[in-house]
C-alpha positions in Angstrom: 0.2 -0.5 0.3 0.9 3.4 -0.9 2.2 6.1 2.1 1.1 9.3 1.8 3.3 11.8 3.7 1.2 14.3 5.7 2.0 17.3 7.0 0.1 18.5 10.2 -1.4 22.5 9.8 -3.3 23.4 13.1 -1.7 22.0 16.7 -4.4 22.7 17.9 -7.3 20.3 20.1 -9.6 18.5 17.2 -5.4 17.9 16.3 -4.1 16.5 18.9 -7.3 14.7 20.7 -8.0 12.7 16.9 -6.7 13.7 13.8 -2.7 13.0 14.9 -3.5 10.2 16.6 -5.7 8.5 13.5 -2.9 9.4 11.8 -0.1 7.6 13.6 -2.8 5.0 14.2 -3.2 4.5 10.2 0.8 3.9 10.2 0.7 1.6 6.9 -1.3 4.3 4.9 0.5 7.8 6.7 3.4 9.0 7.8 3.5 12.2 9.6 6.4 13.9 8.1 5.8 17.7 10.2 3.2 19.5 12.2 2.9 23.5 11.2 1.8 25.7 13.9 2.1 30.1 14.2 3.0 28.8 17.5 6.1 27.0 17.0 6.6 26.2 20.7 3.6 24.0 20.7 4.3 22.6 17.0 7.4 21.2 19.1 6.0 19.9 22.2 3.4 17.9 19.5 5.7 17.0 17.4 7.4 15.6 20.7 4.2 13.8 21.8 3.6 12.6 18.6 7.4 11.6 17.3 7.2 13.8 14.0 9.9 14.6 12.7 9.7 18.1 10.7 8.4 20.7 13.5 7.9 24.6 11.4 6.3 27.6 12.5 4.3 28.7 8.9 2.5 27.1 6.0 5.6 28.6 3.5 8.1 26.9 5.7 7.1 23.8 5.7 5.4 23.8 2.2 8.9 24.3 1.1 11.0 21.2 2.4 9.5 19.3 -0.1 8.5 16.7 2.9 5.3 16.7 2.1 2.3 15.1 -0.5 -0.9 16.1 1.9 -1.7 18.4 4.3 -4.4 18.2 7.4 -5.5 21.9 7.5 -7.2 21.8 11.1 -7.0 25.6 12.1 -9.6 28.0 12.8 -9.5 30.2 9.6 -9.0 27.5 6.4 -8.1 29.6 3.1 -5.0 30.8 3.6 -3.1 27.8 4.0 -5.4 25.6 1.8 -4.4 27.8 -1.2 -0.9 28.0 -0.4 -1.0 24.1 -0.1 -3.8 23.3 -3.8 -1.4 25.9 -5.8 1.5 23.7 -5.1 -0.5 20.9 -6.1 0.1 19.4 -2.6 -3.6 17.5 -1.8 -5.4 19.3 0.9 -7.5 17.4 3.9 -9.2 20.5 5.8 -11.9 20.6 8.3 -15.5 22.1 7.7 -16.2 24.2 7.2 -14.8 24.6 4.0 -14.6 28.7 3.9 -16.7 31.2 5.3 -17.0 33.1 1.8 -18.5 31.6 -1.0 -15.6 33.5 -2.4 -12.6 31.7 -0.6 -14.6 28.6 -1.2 -14.6 28.8 -4.8 -11.3 30.4 -5.4 -10.3 26.7 -4.0 -12.1 24.0 -5.4 -10.8 26.3 -8.6 -7.2 26.0 -7.4 -7.9 22.2 -6.7 -9.3 21.3 -10.2 -6.2 23.5 -11.5 -3.8 21.6 -9.9 -5.1 18.3 -9.9 -5.2 18.2 -6.1 -7.4 16.6 -3.9 -9.4 18.7 -2.1 -12.3 16.7 0.9 -13.1 18.3 3.3 -13.9 16.9 6.9 -16.9 16.2 7.3 -16.5 13.2 9.4 -20.8 13.1 10.3 -21.0 11.4 6.3 -18.3 8.3 7.4 -20.1 7.0 10.3 -21.3 3.7 9.9 -25.0 4.1 11.4 -24.9 8.0 9.8 -24.2 5.4 6.4 -27.2 3.3 6.9 -29.9 6.1 8.2 -29.0 8.4 4.9 -29.2 4.5 2.9 -32.8 4.7 4.8 -34.1 7.9 4.1 -33.8 7.6 0.2 -35.2 4.6 -0.1 -38.4 6.9 1.4 -41.2 6.6 -1.1 -42.6 10.1 -1.0 -40.9 12.0 1.6 -42.8 14.7 3.7 -42.1 16.4 5.9 -38.1 16.4 7.4 -36.3 17.9 10.5 -32.7 17.9 11.0 -31.8 19.4 14.9 -28.1 19.8 16.7 -29.0 21.2 19.9 -25.2 21.7 21.9 -23.7 22.3 25.4 -20.5 24.3 26.2 -17.8 25.0 24.8 -20.5 23.3 21.8 -20.6 20.5 23.0 -16.8 19.2 23.7 -17.4 19.5 27.1 -17.8 15.5 27.7 -14.7 14.6 26.2 -11.6 14.9 29.1 -8.8 14.7 27.2 -9.8 18.1 25.9 -8.8 20.0 29.7 -5.4 17.8 28.8 -4.3 18.4 25.7 -0.8 20.7 24.5 -1.8 24.2 24.9 0.0 26.8 23.1 0.5 30.8 24.6 2.4 32.7 21.5 -0.5 33.9 19.4 -2.6 35.7 22.4 -6.7 35.2 21.7 -8.1 38.8 19.2 -10.4 39.7 16.9 -12.0 37.2 14.9 -10.6 37.8 11.2 -13.0 36.1 9.7 -15.7 37.5 10.7 -14.5 41.0 8.7 -14.1 38.6 5.5 -17.5 37.4 6.3 -19.0 41.0 6.8 -18.2 42.1 3.8 -19.6 39.1 1.7 -22.6 39.3 3.3 -22.3 42.9 3.8 -24.8 44.5 6.5 -26.1 42.3 9.3 -27.5 42.4 12.8 -24.5 40.5 14.9 -26.8 37.6 16.3 -27.1 37.5 12.6 -23.0 37.0 12.5 -23.2 35.0 15.5 -25.4 32.6 14.1 -23.4 32.5 10.8 -20.5 31.9 12.6 -22.0 29.2 14.6 -23.7 27.7 11.1 -20.3 27.4 9.4 -19.3 25.4 12.9 -20.6 22.8 14.2 -24.0 23.4 12.5 -22.9 23.2 9.1 -22.5 19.2 9.7 -26.2 19.1 9.8 -27.2 20.9 6.7 -24.6 18.8 5.3 -27.0 15.8 6.3 -29.3 17.7 4.5 -28.7 18.4 1.5 -27.2 14.0 1.9 -30.4 13.4 1.8 -32.8 15.5 -0.3 -29.5 16.6 -2.5 -32.2 19.0 -4.2 -32.6 23.0 -3.4 -35.3 24.3 -2.0 -37.3 26.5 -3.9 -38.8 28.8 -0.9 -36.1 29.4 2.5 -37.3 30.4 5.6 -35.3 31.1 8.2 -35.3 33.1 12.1 -32.6 34.0 14.1 -32.9 34.5 18.3 -32.8 37.6 19.3 -28.4 36.4 20.8 -27.9 34.2 17.7 -27.2 31.1 19.6 -30.8 29.5 18.4 -32.1 28.8 14.5 -34.6 28.0 12.8 -35.4 27.5 9.3 -38.3 26.0 6.9 -37.6 24.6 3.5 -39.7 23.6 0.5 -38.5 21.2 -1.8 -40.0 20.2 -4.8 -42.5 16.9 -5.2 -44.1 18.8 -1.6 -41.6 17.5 1.4 -40.6 20.3 4.1 -37.1 20.0 6.4 -37.3 21.9 9.7 -33.6 22.5 10.5 -32.8 24.1 13.9 -29.0 24.7 15.8 -28.9 26.1 19.1 -26.3 26.4 22.0 -27.1 25.8 25.5 -26.0 25.8 28.5 -26.9 23.1 29.7 -24.0 19.7 29.1 -25.7 18.1 26.4 -25.5 17.0 22.5 -28.5 17.0 21.2 -28.2 15.9 17.8 -30.7 14.1 14.6 -32.3 13.8 11.4 -35.7 12.4 11.2 -37.7 12.0 7.4 -41.9 10.4 7.5 -42.8 9.6 5.1 -46.9 7.9 4.0 -45.3 4.6 4.0 -42.6 4.6 6.8 -40.6 7.3 9.1 -36.7 7.2 9.8 -35.0 8.5 12.4 -31.3 8.6 12.7 -29.6 9.6 16.2 -26.2 10.7 16.2 -24.0 10.2 18.8 -20.8 13.3 20.1 -18.2 12.2 17.6 -15.5 12.6 20.4 -16.3 9.6 21.9 -14.2 7.4 20.1 -16.3 4.1 18.3 -19.9 5.0 19.9 -22.4 4.4 16.4 -25.1 6.4 15.5 -28.6 5.1 15.8 -30.7 4.2 12.5 -34.6 4.2 14.0 -37.4 2.7 12.0 -40.7 2.7 11.6 -43.7 1.0 9.8 -46.7 -0.9 9.9 -46.2 -4.6 9.5 -48.7 -7.5 7.7 -52.0 -7.6 8.1 -54.5 -11.0 9.0 -57.6 -9.0 8.4 -58.9 -9.0 12.6 -56.9 -6.6 13.5 -55.2 -3.5 12.7 -51.9 -3.8 11.1 -49.0 -4.1 13.3 -46.5 -1.4 13.7 -42.9 -2.4 13.4 -40.3 -0.7 15.1 -36.8 -1.9 14.5 -33.0 -0.1 15.7 -30.2 -1.2 14.0 -26.7 0.7 15.3 -23.8 2.2 13.3 -20.0 -0.9 13.5 -17.6 1.1 15.8 -15.8 1.6 13.4 -14.8 5.9 14.4 -15.5 7.8 12.3 -12.4 9.9 12.4 -10.4 6.9 11.5 -12.2 5.9 8.1 -12.7 9.7 6.3 -8.6 10.0 6.7 -8.8 6.2 5.2 -11.4 7.2 2.5 -9.0 10.9 2.0 -5.5 7.7 1.8 -8.2 6.4 -1.1 -9.1 9.5 -2.9 -5.2 10.7 -2.7 -3.7 7.4 -3.8 -6.3 6.5 -7.1 -7.5 10.3 -7.8 -10.9 9.4 -7.2 -12.8 12.4 -5.8 -13.8 12.1 -1.8 -17.4 12.6 -0.8 -17.4 14.8 0.3 -15.7 17.2 -1.7 -14.8 20.7 -1.9 -16.8 21.0 -4.8 -20.1 19.4 -2.5 -19.1 21.4 0.7 -20.2 24.8 -1.8 -23.8 23.5 -2.6 -24.2 23.5 1.1 -22.1 26.9 1.5 -24.8 28.1 -1.1 -27.6 27.2 1.1 -25.8 28.2 4.1 -25.6 31.3 2.6 -29.6 31.1 1.7 -30.7 30.0 5.3 -28.9 32.8 7.2 -30.3 35.5 4.4 -33.5 34.6 4.7 -32.3 34.8 8.7 -31.8 38.6 8.4 -34.7 39.9 5.6 -36.9 38.3 9.3 -34.3 40.3 11.9 -34.2 43.7 9.9 -38.0 43.5 8.5 -37.4 43.0 4.9 -40.1 40.4 2.0 
């Protein structure tokens, strides 16, 4: 099997807790040759923990060293490092979202297609066995009439449940400051209340997984989008009307209660499919699929309700998506969660947020 030399850009929580451990575990498929972080001391500590030989303080340094076939972009702001790697033809996996603006996402996709580099977005829930079984069951429904997608998370975007969250190596050289992504979002999106911008950042953060799942279930664009956001921007509800009479509801929210509540339910005339999604930071904990439909009638009583729950395999979704990335890099296949797929997610998220902004500002 071809071993792909990979560099990790960004040495924060997601790199330390999920990606680097699985990259090391998949030693027959990946060789981690470099890590990079603006905080070089943090990069050095992480490299020592995971046995990585190359340590860099900038993406340019890492790429100039010529020791990588691919990079994982695990920074908060993905555009600049992903663009630099793709421009050199380096295969690129970027955590979700692809970018925070449509213009930047389009630029990354164009660069990947021009240079021939693989561009994959880390929507790991699409690689969860239970999720894949649930999506297959939903696609098999005849005439779905109603769907509801929801995600409500507690502190730290639901990551409070992870014990290692408080024991990871933390950098100190780069002090927190204003988020440059917000300025670029406002420049492209246009004037909006602060609550809408807050909802925008959550939508492109944790909620983007659920928009992607909704699109995976129902890829046709809705013809009508309505949305409202709470006054503080921590909750949003959208209704999406699709061709054929399908009516979808999306709800996203953040609360102070320590919980992680995420799922997708679809009702059709003949069956109901309900997908319950587990916290992705709980390793090897699969999502479940519940299906309900009428059983055969015997002519004397009402038909019985057949209620079945299927549990996905315990193969970890983060590991499964890395294996998929390896497959795409070594075979030239298009990723399941490609840059183009992420652009379609971006357009739907923007339509929802523009509808919420119209509602908040009184426009129709």
